PyMOL Python script that loads the backbone (N, CA, C, O; Angstrom):
from pymol import cmd

cmd.read_pdbstr("""\
ATOM      1  N   UNK A   1      42.144  66.307-103.426  1.00  0.00           N
ATOM      2  CA  UNK A   1      42.161  66.748-104.813  1.00  0.00           C
ATOM      3  C   UNK A   1      42.601  65.652-105.344  1.00  0.00           C
ATOM      4  O   UNK A   1      43.269  64.996-104.545  1.00  0.00           O
ATOM      5  N   UNK A   2      42.476  65.103-106.566  1.00  0.00           N
ATOM      6  CA  UNK A   2      42.802  64.147-107.013  1.00  0.00           C
ATOM      7  C   UNK A   2      43.553  64.315-108.519  1.00  0.00           C
ATOM      8  O   UNK A   2      42.913  64.945-109.362  1.00  0.00           O
ATOM      9  N   UNK A   3      44.527  63.924-108.798  1.00  0.00           N
ATOM     10  CA  UNK A   3      45.213  64.237-110.199  1.00  0.00           C
ATOM     11  C   UNK A   3      45.469  62.672-110.516  1.00  0.00           C
ATOM     12  O   UNK A   3      46.103  61.858-109.845  1.00  0.00           O
ATOM     13  N   UNK A   4      44.719  62.481-111.859  1.00  0.00           N
ATOM     14  CA  UNK A   4      44.919  61.194-112.367  1.00  0.00           C
ATOM     15  C   UNK A   4      46.357  61.087-112.988  1.00  0.00           C
ATOM     16  O   UNK A   4      46.696  62.000-113.741  1.00  0.00           O
ATOM     17  N   UNK A   5      47.159  60.154-112.768  1.00  0.00           N
ATOM     18  CA  UNK A   5      48.474  60.068-113.547  1.00  0.00           C
ATOM     19  C   UNK A   5      48.905  58.547-113.604  1.00  0.00           C
ATOM     20  O   UNK A   5      49.151  57.955-112.554  1.00  0.00           O
ATOM     21  N   UNK A   6      48.982  58.010-114.644  1.00  0.00           N
ATOM     22  CA  UNK A   6      49.248  56.453-114.884  1.00  0.00           C
ATOM     23  C   UNK A   6      50.339  55.987-113.846  1.00  0.00           C
ATOM     24  O   UNK A   6      51.477  56.431-113.694  1.00  0.00           O
ATOM     25  N   UNK A   7      49.688  54.970-113.169  1.00  0.00           N
ATOM     26  CA  UNK A   7      50.903  54.341-111.919  1.00  0.00           C
ATOM     27  C   UNK A   7      52.238  54.393-112.468  1.00  0.00           C
ATOM     28  O   UNK A   7      53.131  55.032-111.912  1.00  0.00           O
ATOM     29  N   UNK A   8      52.415  53.730-113.565  1.00  0.00           N
ATOM     30  CA  UNK A   8      54.015  53.684-114.120  1.00  0.00           C
ATOM     31  C   UNK A   8      54.663  54.936-113.823  1.00  0.00           C
ATOM     32  O   UNK A   8      55.680  55.085-113.146  1.00  0.00           O
ATOM     33  N   UNK A   9      53.947  55.858-114.418  1.00  0.00           N
ATOM     34  CA  UNK A   9      54.446  57.306-114.576  1.00  0.00           C
ATOM     35  C   UNK A   9      54.619  57.626-113.196  1.00  0.00           C
ATOM     36  O   UNK A   9      55.780  57.966-112.971  1.00  0.00           O
ATOM     37  N   UNK A  10      53.905  57.638-112.230  1.00  0.00           N
ATOM     38  CA  UNK A  10      54.277  57.989-111.004  1.00  0.00           C
ATOM     39  C   UNK A  10      55.209  57.394-110.315  1.00  0.00           C
ATOM     40  O   UNK A  10      56.021  58.046-109.658  1.00  0.00           O
ATOM     41  N   UNK A  11      55.220  56.088-110.370  1.00  0.00           N
ATOM     42  CA  UNK A  11      56.330  55.012-109.684  1.00  0.00           C
ATOM     43  C   UNK A  11      57.779  55.531-110.383  1.00  0.00           C
ATOM     44  O   UNK A  11      58.744  55.443-109.624  1.00  0.00           O
ATOM     45  N   UNK A  12      58.049  56.051-111.713  1.00  0.00           N
ATOM     46  CA  UNK A  12      59.091  56.221-112.195  1.00  0.00           C
ATOM     47  C   UNK A  12      59.372  57.713-111.754  1.00  0.00           C
ATOM     48  O   UNK A  12      60.567  57.997-111.675  1.00  0.00           O
ATOM     49  N   UNK A  13      58.462  58.716-111.452  1.00  0.00           N
ATOM     50  CA  UNK A  13      58.829  60.091-110.991  1.00  0.00           C
ATOM     51  C   UNK A  13      59.309  59.801-109.615  1.00  0.00           C
ATOM     52  O   UNK A  13      60.302  60.457-109.302  1.00  0.00           O
ATOM     53  N   UNK A  14      58.825  58.933-108.660  1.00  0.00           N
ATOM     54  CA  UNK A  14      58.939  58.880-107.137  1.00  0.00           C
ATOM     55  C   UNK A  14      60.462  58.327-107.186  1.00  0.00           C
ATOM     56  O   UNK A  14      61.123  58.404-106.151  1.00  0.00           O
ATOM     57  N   UNK A  15      61.018  57.792-108.310  1.00  0.00           N
ATOM     58  CA  UNK A  15      62.198  57.218-108.292  1.00  0.00           C
ATOM     59  C   UNK A  15      63.431  58.177-108.908  1.00  0.00           C
ATOM     60  O   UNK A  15      64.613  57.864-108.771  1.00  0.00           O
ATOM     61  N   UNK A  16      63.053  59.211-109.504  1.00  0.00           N
ATOM     62  CA  UNK A  16      63.837  60.083-110.228  1.00  0.00           C
ATOM     63  C   UNK A  16      64.655  60.703-109.341  1.00  0.00           C
ATOM     64  O   UNK A  16      64.196  60.963-108.228  1.00  0.00           O
ATOM     65  N   UNK A  17      66.037  61.062-109.671  1.00  0.00           N
ATOM     66  CA  UNK A  17      67.033  61.447-108.817  1.00  0.00           C
ATOM     67  C   UNK A  17      66.429  63.118-108.142  1.00  0.00           C
ATOM     68  O   UNK A  17      66.585  63.471-106.973  1.00  0.00           O
ATOM     69  N   UNK A  18      65.840  63.821-109.073  1.00  0.00           N
ATOM     70  CA  UNK A  18      65.648  65.118-108.917  1.00  0.00           C
ATOM     71  C   UNK A  18      64.267  65.027-107.745  1.00  0.00           C
ATOM     72  O   UNK A  18      64.199  65.783-106.776  1.00  0.00           O
ATOM     73  N   UNK A  19      63.582  64.324-107.950  1.00  0.00           N
ATOM     74  CA  UNK A  19      62.445  63.999-106.950  1.00  0.00           C
ATOM     75  C   UNK A  19      62.945  63.467-105.835  1.00  0.00           C
ATOM     76  O   UNK A  19      62.513  63.997-104.811  1.00  0.00           O
ATOM     77  N   UNK A  20      63.694  62.614-105.686  1.00  0.00           N
ATOM     78  CA  UNK A  20      64.459  62.175-104.391  1.00  0.00           C
ATOM     79  C   UNK A  20      65.307  63.072-103.648  1.00  0.00           C
ATOM     80  O   UNK A  20      65.612  62.995-102.458  1.00  0.00           O
ATOM     81  N   UNK A  21      65.716  64.102-104.670  1.00  0.00           N
ATOM     82  CA  UNK A  21      66.592  65.320-103.833  1.00  0.00           C
ATOM     83  C   UNK A  21      65.632  66.194-103.330  1.00  0.00           C
ATOM     84  O   UNK A  21      65.727  66.458-102.131  1.00  0.00           O
ATOM     85  N   UNK A  22      64.710  66.716-103.983  1.00  0.00           N
ATOM     86  CA  UNK A  22      63.616  67.299-103.443  1.00  0.00           C
ATOM     87  C   UNK A  22      62.877  66.854-102.179  1.00  0.00           C
ATOM     88  O   UNK A  22      62.564  67.636-101.281  1.00  0.00           O
ATOM     89  N   UNK A  23      62.669  65.795-102.175  1.00  0.00           N
ATOM     90  CA  UNK A  23      62.032  65.043-100.937  1.00  0.00           C
ATOM     91  C   UNK A  23      63.040  64.971 -99.681  1.00  0.00           C
ATOM     92  O   UNK A  23      62.688  65.066 -98.506  1.00  0.00           O
ATOM     93  N   UNK A  24      64.474  64.768-100.185  1.00  0.00           N
ATOM     94  CA  UNK A  24      65.135  64.725 -98.968  1.00  0.00           C
ATOM     95  C   UNK A  24      65.430  66.461 -98.320  1.00  0.00           C
ATOM     96  O   UNK A  24      65.772  66.692 -97.161  1.00  0.00           O
ATOM     97  N   UNK A  25      65.245  67.293 -99.164  1.00  0.00           N
ATOM     98  CA  UNK A  25      65.402  68.759 -98.857  1.00  0.00           C
ATOM     99  C   UNK A  25      64.171  69.120 -98.091  1.00  0.00           C
ATOM    100  O   UNK A  25      64.262  69.985 -97.220  1.00  0.00           O
ATOM    101  N   UNK A  26      63.054  68.549 -98.330  1.00  0.00           N
ATOM    102  CA  UNK A  26      61.807  68.922 -97.696  1.00  0.00           C
ATOM    103  C   UNK A  26      61.772  68.184 -96.305  1.00  0.00           C
ATOM    104  O   UNK A  26      61.309  68.685 -95.280  1.00  0.00           O
ATOM    105  N   UNK A  27      62.307  66.961 -96.402  1.00  0.00           N
ATOM    106  CA  UNK A  27      62.416  66.008 -94.665  1.00  0.00           C
ATOM    107  C   UNK A  27      63.358  67.111 -94.094  1.00  0.00           C
ATOM    108  O   UNK A  27      63.098  67.384 -92.923  1.00  0.00           O
ATOM    109  N   UNK A  28      64.417  67.826 -94.656  1.00  0.00           N
ATOM    110  CA  UNK A  28      65.505  68.612 -93.776  1.00  0.00           C
ATOM    111  C   UNK A  28      64.945  69.642 -93.192  1.00  0.00           C
ATOM    112  O   UNK A  28      65.239  70.115 -92.094  1.00  0.00           O
ATOM    113  N   UNK A  29      63.828  70.123 -94.211  1.00  0.00           N
ATOM    114  CA  UNK A  29      63.198  71.395 -93.599  1.00  0.00           C
ATOM    115  C   UNK A  29      62.100  70.975 -92.461  1.00  0.00           C
ATOM    116  O   UNK A  29      61.850  71.787 -91.570  1.00  0.00           O
ATOM    117  N   UNK A  30      61.543  69.892 -92.488  1.00  0.00           N
ATOM    118  CA  UNK A  30      60.743  69.300 -91.457  1.00  0.00           C
ATOM    119  C   UNK A  30      61.461  68.970 -90.400  1.00  0.00           C
ATOM    120  O   UNK A  30      60.925  69.100 -89.300  1.00  0.00           O
ATOM    121  N   UNK A  31      62.722  68.509 -90.474  1.00  0.00           N
ATOM    122  CA  UNK A  31      63.315  68.239 -89.440  1.00  0.00           C
ATOM    123  C   UNK A  31      63.940  69.614 -88.571  1.00  0.00           C
ATOM    124  O   UNK A  31      64.126  69.657 -87.355  1.00  0.00           O
ATOM    125  N   UNK A  32      64.207  70.731 -89.585  1.00  0.00           N
ATOM    126  CA  UNK A  32      64.519  71.891 -88.658  1.00  0.00           C
ATOM    127  C   UNK A  32      63.518  72.302 -88.155  1.00  0.00           C
ATOM    128  O   UNK A  32      63.691  72.800 -87.043  1.00  0.00           O
ATOM    129  N   UNK A  33      62.334  72.296 -88.597  1.00  0.00           N
ATOM    130  CA  UNK A  33      61.058  72.602 -87.915  1.00  0.00           C
ATOM    131  C   UNK A  33      60.579  72.160 -86.771  1.00  0.00           C
ATOM    132  O   UNK A  33      60.008  72.908 -85.977  1.00  0.00           O
ATOM    133  N   UNK A  34      60.780  70.761 -86.543  1.00  0.00           N
ATOM    134  CA  UNK A  34      60.770  70.153 -85.321  1.00  0.00           C
ATOM    135  C   UNK A  34      61.976  70.660 -84.320  1.00  0.00           C
ATOM    136  O   UNK A  34      61.813  70.709 -83.100  1.00  0.00           O
ATOM    137  N   UNK A  35      62.912  70.943 -84.817  1.00  0.00           N
ATOM    138  CA  UNK A  35      64.009  71.573 -83.721  1.00  0.00           C
ATOM    139  C   UNK A  35      63.510  72.751 -83.208  1.00  0.00           C
ATOM    140  O   UNK A  35      63.572  73.032 -82.011  1.00  0.00           O
ATOM    141  N   UNK A  36      62.937  73.572 -84.194  1.00  0.00           N
ATOM    142  CA  UNK A  36      62.219  75.036 -83.704  1.00  0.00           C
ATOM    143  C   UNK A  36      61.286  74.690 -82.791  1.00  0.00           C
ATOM    144  O   UNK A  36      61.488  75.212 -81.695  1.00  0.00           O
ATOM    145  N   UNK A  37      60.274  73.950 -82.860  1.00  0.00           N
ATOM    146  CA  UNK A  37      59.230  73.610 -82.006  1.00  0.00           C
ATOM    147  C   UNK A  37      59.548  73.461 -80.643  1.00  0.00           C
ATOM    148  O   UNK A  37      58.692  73.791 -79.822  1.00  0.00           O
ATOM    149  N   UNK A  38      61.020  72.864 -80.123  1.00  0.00           N
ATOM    150  CA  UNK A  38      61.189  72.847 -79.021  1.00  0.00           C
ATOM    151  C   UNK A  38      62.368  74.012 -78.522  1.00  0.00           C
ATOM    152  O   UNK A  38      63.096  73.817 -77.550  1.00  0.00           O
ATOM    153  N   UNK A  39      62.400  74.860 -79.099  1.00  0.00           N
ATOM    154  CA  UNK A  39      63.098  76.006 -78.666  1.00  0.00           C
ATOM    155  C   UNK A  39      62.847  76.779 -77.608  1.00  0.00           C
ATOM    156  O   UNK A  39      61.638  76.948 -77.453  1.00  0.00           O
ATOM    157  N   UNK A  40      63.609  77.387 -76.714  1.00  0.00           N
ATOM    158  CA  UNK A  40      63.173  77.913 -75.443  1.00  0.00           C
ATOM    159  C   UNK A  40      62.679  79.265 -75.737  1.00  0.00           C
ATOM    160  O   UNK A  40      61.775  79.759 -75.062  1.00  0.00           O
ATOM    161  N   UNK A  41      63.276  79.933 -76.793  1.00  0.00           N
ATOM    162  CA  UNK A  41      62.644  81.084 -77.189  1.00  0.00           C
ATOM    163  C   UNK A  41      61.105  80.990 -77.685  1.00  0.00           C
ATOM    164  O   UNK A  41      60.353  81.920 -77.394  1.00  0.00           O
ATOM    165  N   UNK A  42      60.634  79.916 -78.408  1.00  0.00           N
ATOM    166  CA  UNK A  42      59.376  79.781 -78.866  1.00  0.00           C
ATOM    167  C   UNK A  42      58.482  79.467 -77.666  1.00  0.00           C
ATOM    168  O   UNK A  42      57.316  79.859 -77.617  1.00  0.00           O
ATOM    169  N   UNK A  43      59.075  78.735 -76.681  1.00  0.00           N
ATOM    170  CA  UNK A  43      58.157  78.364 -75.278  1.00  0.00           C
ATOM    171  C   UNK A  43      57.752  79.485 -74.759  1.00  0.00           C
ATOM    172  O   UNK A  43      56.583  79.816 -74.561  1.00  0.00           O
ATOM    173  N   UNK A  44      59.107  80.330 -74.439  1.00  0.00           N
ATOM    174  CA  UNK A  44      59.013  81.461 -73.768  1.00  0.00           C
ATOM    175  C   UNK A  44      57.946  82.560 -74.218  1.00  0.00           C
ATOM    176  O   UNK A  44      57.397  83.257 -73.364  1.00  0.00           O
ATOM    177  N   UNK A  45      57.662  82.702 -75.587  1.00  0.00           N
ATOM    178  CA  UNK A  45      57.274  83.797 -76.194  1.00  0.00           C
ATOM    179  C   UNK A  45      55.652  83.856 -75.807  1.00  0.00           C
ATOM    180  O   UNK A  45      55.018  82.800 -75.810  1.00  0.00           O
ATOM    181  N   UNK A  46      55.133  84.852 -75.543  1.00  0.00           N
ATOM    182  CA  UNK A  46      53.639  84.956 -75.681  1.00  0.00           C
ATOM    183  C   UNK A  46      52.663  84.650 -76.781  1.00  0.00           C
ATOM    184  O   UNK A  46      51.447  84.540 -76.629  1.00  0.00           O
ATOM    185  N   UNK A  47      53.302  84.530 -77.862  1.00  0.00           N
ATOM    186  CA  UNK A  47      52.835  84.082 -79.163  1.00  0.00           C
ATOM    187  C   UNK A  47      53.269  82.949 -79.687  1.00  0.00           C
ATOM    188  O   UNK A  47      53.049  82.589 -80.843  1.00  0.00           O
ATOM    189  N   UNK A  48      53.939  82.310 -78.809  1.00  0.00           N
ATOM    190  CA  UNK A  48      54.403  80.990 -78.882  1.00  0.00           C
ATOM    191  C   UNK A  48      53.782  79.877 -79.345  1.00  0.00           C
ATOM    192  O   UNK A  48      54.398  79.027 -79.988  1.00  0.00           O
ATOM    193  N   UNK A  49      52.580  79.786 -79.077  1.00  0.00           N
ATOM    194  CA  UNK A  49      51.192  78.697 -79.099  1.00  0.00           C
ATOM    195  C   UNK A  49      50.991  78.707 -80.403  1.00  0.00           C
ATOM    196  O   UNK A  49      50.853  77.602 -80.928  1.00  0.00           O
ATOM    197  N   UNK A  50      50.921  79.909 -81.263  1.00  0.00           N
ATOM    198  CA  UNK A  50      50.456  80.505 -82.381  1.00  0.00           C
ATOM    199  C   UNK A  50      51.421  79.928 -83.395  1.00  0.00           C
ATOM    200  O   UNK A  50      51.040  79.237 -84.340  1.00  0.00           O
ATOM    201  N   UNK A  51      52.675  80.236 -83.162  1.00  0.00           N
ATOM    202  CA  UNK A  51      54.010  80.083 -84.086  1.00  0.00           C
ATOM    203  C   UNK A  51      54.017  78.533 -84.063  1.00  0.00           C
ATOM    204  O   UNK A  51      54.318  77.928 -85.092  1.00  0.00           O
ATOM    205  N   UNK A  52      53.650  77.773 -82.759  1.00  0.00           N
ATOM    206  CA  UNK A  52      53.788  76.103 -82.808  1.00  0.00           C
ATOM    207  C   UNK A  52      52.898  75.668 -83.618  1.00  0.00           C
ATOM    208  O   UNK A  52      53.237  74.792 -84.413  1.00  0.00           O
ATOM    209  N   UNK A  53      51.776  76.078 -83.624  1.00  0.00           N
ATOM    210  CA  UNK A  53      50.768  75.511 -84.470  1.00  0.00           C
ATOM    211  C   UNK A  53      50.894  75.867 -86.029  1.00  0.00           C
ATOM    212  O   UNK A  53      50.524  75.149 -86.958  1.00  0.00           O
ATOM    213  N   UNK A  54      51.508  77.154 -86.116  1.00  0.00           N
ATOM    214  CA  UNK A  54      51.877  77.120 -87.618  1.00  0.00           C
ATOM    215  C   UNK A  54      53.067  76.506 -88.028  1.00  0.00           C
ATOM    216  O   UNK A  54      53.282  76.167 -89.192  1.00  0.00           O
ATOM    217  N   UNK A  55      53.803  76.363 -87.144  1.00  0.00           N
ATOM    218  CA  UNK A  55      55.083  75.093 -87.426  1.00  0.00           C
ATOM    219  C   UNK A  55      54.743  73.905 -87.440  1.00  0.00           C
ATOM    220  O   UNK A  55      55.563  73.248 -88.082  1.00  0.00           O
ATOM    221  N   UNK A  56      53.802  73.211 -86.981  1.00  0.00           N
ATOM    222  CA  UNK A  56      53.123  71.934 -87.171  1.00  0.00           C
ATOM    223  C   UNK A  56      52.414  71.917 -88.439  1.00  0.00           C
ATOM    224  O   UNK A  56      52.437  70.934 -89.180  1.00  0.00           O
ATOM    225  N   UNK A  57      51.780  72.995 -88.702  1.00  0.00           N
ATOM    226  CA  UNK A  57      51.127  73.138 -90.078  1.00  0.00           C
ATOM    227  C   UNK A  57      52.056  72.552 -91.308  1.00  0.00           C
ATOM    228  O   UNK A  57      51.780  71.765 -92.213  1.00  0.00           O
ATOM    229  N   UNK A  58      53.402  73.331 -90.939  1.00  0.00           N
ATOM    230  CA  UNK A  58      54.279  73.438 -92.047  1.00  0.00           C
ATOM    231  C   UNK A  58      54.737  71.779 -92.223  1.00  0.00           C
ATOM    232  O   UNK A  58      54.953  71.248 -93.312  1.00  0.00           O
ATOM    233  N   UNK A  59      54.822  71.153 -90.993  1.00  0.00           N
ATOM    234  CA  UNK A  59      55.385  70.022 -90.877  1.00  0.00           C
ATOM    235  C   UNK A  59      54.384  68.830 -91.432  1.00  0.00           C
ATOM    236  O   UNK A  59      54.821  67.831 -92.002  1.00  0.00           O
ATOM    237  N   UNK A  60      53.181  69.036 -91.223  1.00  0.00           N
ATOM    238  CA  UNK A  60      51.991  68.202 -91.692  1.00  0.00           C
ATOM    239  C   UNK A  60      51.992  68.163 -93.321  1.00  0.00           C
ATOM    240  O   UNK A  60      52.066  67.163 -94.036  1.00  0.00           O
ATOM    241  N   UNK A  61      51.883  69.619 -93.733  1.00  0.00           N
ATOM    242  CA  UNK A  61      52.282  69.727 -95.198  1.00  0.00           C
ATOM    243  C   UNK A  61      53.326  68.975 -96.019  1.00  0.00           C
ATOM    244  O   UNK A  61      53.214  68.315 -97.052  1.00  0.00           O
ATOM    245  N   UNK A  62      54.246  69.238 -95.344  1.00  0.00           N
ATOM    246  CA  UNK A  62      55.564  68.504 -95.937  1.00  0.00           C
ATOM    247  C   UNK A  62      55.374  67.070 -95.942  1.00  0.00           C
ATOM    248  O   UNK A  62      55.483  66.378 -96.954  1.00  0.00           O
ATOM    249  N   UNK A  63      55.082  66.628 -94.762  1.00  0.00           N
ATOM    250  CA  UNK A  63      54.851  64.894 -94.691  1.00  0.00           C
ATOM    251  C   UNK A  63      53.664  64.480 -95.771  1.00  0.00           C
ATOM    252  O   UNK A  63      53.846  63.457 -96.431  1.00  0.00           O
ATOM    253  N   UNK A  64      52.690  65.099 -95.928  1.00  0.00           N
ATOM    254  CA  UNK A  64      51.586  64.930 -96.856  1.00  0.00           C
ATOM    255  C   UNK A  64      52.532  64.716 -98.261  1.00  0.00           C
ATOM    256  O   UNK A  64      52.446  63.699 -98.948  1.00  0.00           O
ATOM    257  N   UNK A  65      53.236  65.587 -98.496  1.00  0.00           N
ATOM    258  CA  UNK A  65      54.130  65.721 -99.970  1.00  0.00           C
ATOM    259  C   UNK A  65      54.845  64.326 -99.907  1.00  0.00           C
ATOM    260  O   UNK A  65      54.634  63.323-100.589  1.00  0.00           O
ATOM    261  N   UNK A  66      55.701  64.529 -98.950  1.00  0.00           N
ATOM    262  CA  UNK A  66      56.852  63.263 -99.152  1.00  0.00           C
ATOM    263  C   UNK A  66      56.229  61.935 -99.057  1.00  0.00           C
ATOM    264  O   UNK A  66      56.709  60.989 -99.680  1.00  0.00           O
ATOM    265  N   UNK A  67      55.101  61.797 -98.252  1.00  0.00           N
ATOM    266  CA  UNK A  67      54.306  60.490 -98.003  1.00  0.00           C
ATOM    267  C   UNK A  67      53.500  60.227 -98.951  1.00  0.00           C
ATOM    268  O   UNK A  67      52.914  59.146 -98.908  1.00  0.00           O
ATOM    269  N   UNK A  68      53.286  61.023 -99.917  1.00  0.00           N
ATOM    270  CA  UNK A  68      52.101  60.662-101.060  1.00  0.00           C
ATOM    271  C   UNK A  68      52.451  59.569-101.914  1.00  0.00           C
ATOM    272  O   UNK A  68      53.586  59.313-102.318  1.00  0.00           O
ATOM    273  N   UNK A  69      51.330  58.902-102.177  1.00  0.00           N
ATOM    274  CA  UNK A  69      51.357  57.751-102.739  1.00  0.00           C
ATOM    275  C   UNK A  69      50.316  57.603-103.931  1.00  0.00           C
ATOM    276  O   UNK A  69      49.444  58.448-104.133  1.00  0.00           O
ATOM    277  N   UNK A  70      50.493  56.366-104.770  1.00  0.00           N
ATOM    278  CA  UNK A  70      49.711  56.143-105.783  1.00  0.00           C
ATOM    279  C   UNK A  70      48.463  55.444-105.280  1.00  0.00           C
ATOM    280  O   UNK A  70      48.589  54.737-104.280  1.00  0.00           O
ATOM    281  N   UNK A  71      47.241  55.561-105.868  1.00  0.00           N
ATOM    282  CA  UNK A  71      46.095  55.093-105.655  1.00  0.00           C
ATOM    283  C   UNK A  71      45.763  54.113-106.644  1.00  0.00           C
ATOM    284  O   UNK A  71      45.364  54.528-107.732  1.00  0.00           O
ATOM    285  N   UNK A  72      45.880  52.631-106.408  1.00  0.00           N
ATOM    286  CA  UNK A  72      45.810  51.850-107.515  1.00  0.00           C
ATOM    287  C   UNK A  72      44.635  52.117-108.111  1.00  0.00           C
ATOM    288  O   UNK A  72      43.641  52.548-107.527  1.00  0.00           O
ATOM    289  N   UNK A  73      44.742  51.810-109.552  1.00  0.00           N
ATOM    290  CA  UNK A  73      43.479  52.134-110.705  1.00  0.00           C
ATOM    291  C   UNK A  73      42.443  50.875-110.134  1.00  0.00           C
ATOM    292  O   UNK A  73      42.653  49.697-109.842  1.00  0.00           O
ATOM    293  N   UNK A  74      41.482  51.557-110.132  1.00  0.00           N
ATOM    294  CA  UNK A  74      40.284  50.461-109.864  1.00  0.00           C
ATOM    295  C   UNK A  74      39.623  50.287-111.017  1.00  0.00           C
ATOM    296  O   UNK A  74      39.068  51.287-111.472  1.00  0.00           O
ATOM    297  N   UNK A  75      39.530  49.216-111.646  1.00  0.00           N
ATOM    298  CA  UNK A  75      38.653  48.792-112.469  1.00  0.00           C
ATOM    299  C   UNK A  75      37.083  48.926-112.551  1.00  0.00           C
ATOM    300  O   UNK A  75      36.424  48.433-111.637  1.00  0.00           O
ATOM    301  N   UNK A  76      36.444  49.568-113.598  1.00  0.00           N
ATOM    302  CA  UNK A  76      35.007  49.434-113.163  1.00  0.00           C
ATOM    303  C   UNK A  76      34.619  48.071-113.467  1.00  0.00           C
ATOM    304  O   UNK A  76      35.033  47.471-114.459  1.00  0.00           O
ATOM    305  N   UNK A  77      33.866  47.610-112.657  1.00  0.00           N
ATOM    306  CA  UNK A  77      33.369  45.983-112.962  1.00  0.00           C
ATOM    307  C   UNK A  77      31.963  45.850-113.252  1.00  0.00           C
ATOM    308  O   UNK A  77      31.362  44.780-113.341  1.00  0.00           O
ATOM    309  N   UNK A  78      31.459  47.049-113.400  1.00  0.00           N
ATOM    310  CA  UNK A  78      29.962  47.103-113.803  1.00  0.00           C
ATOM    311  C   UNK A  78      29.831  46.708-115.438  1.00  0.00           C
ATOM    312  O   UNK A  78      30.656  47.121-116.253  1.00  0.00           O
ATOM    313  N   UNK A  79      28.839  45.970-115.764  1.00  0.00           N
ATOM    314  CA  UNK A  79      28.480  45.803-116.864  1.00  0.00           C
ATOM    315  C   UNK A  79      27.551  46.616-117.575  1.00  0.00           C
ATOM    316  O   UNK A  79      26.520  46.900-116.965  1.00  0.00           O
ATOM    317  N   UNK A  80      27.710  47.105-118.871  1.00  0.00           N
ATOM    318  CA  UNK A  80      27.011  47.908-119.521  1.00  0.00           C
ATOM    319  C   UNK A  80      25.646  47.150-119.677  1.00  0.00           C
ATOM    320  O   UNK A  80      25.510  46.017-120.139  1.00  0.00           O
ATOM    321  N   UNK A  81      24.649  47.989-119.204  1.00  0.00           N
ATOM    322  CA  UNK A  81      23.136  47.163-119.595  1.00  0.00           C
ATOM    323  C   UNK A  81      22.896  47.866-120.469  1.00  0.00           C
ATOM    324  O   UNK A  81      21.867  47.705-121.126  1.00  0.00           O
TER     325      UNK A  81
END
""", "prot")
cmd.dss("prot")
cmd.show_as("cartoon", "prot")
cmd.util.cbc("prot")
cmd.orient("prot")
């Protein structure tokens, strides 16, 4: 999914204190989820593998959000004919 946001606006949003706080919160959730993945209860549970994959999916989604970056604007170098 591509959302077009001016690069300057995106850079300012990434530096906003609220955005930084939300990202820190999401990172703490990812860290907690990583800890859950090594719990003895999860490993010994018959459905542990399913839960492990679910947690891995959460972590991947969080990392995608936290590591999101702007794509540089590419100017159209084609000349109108």
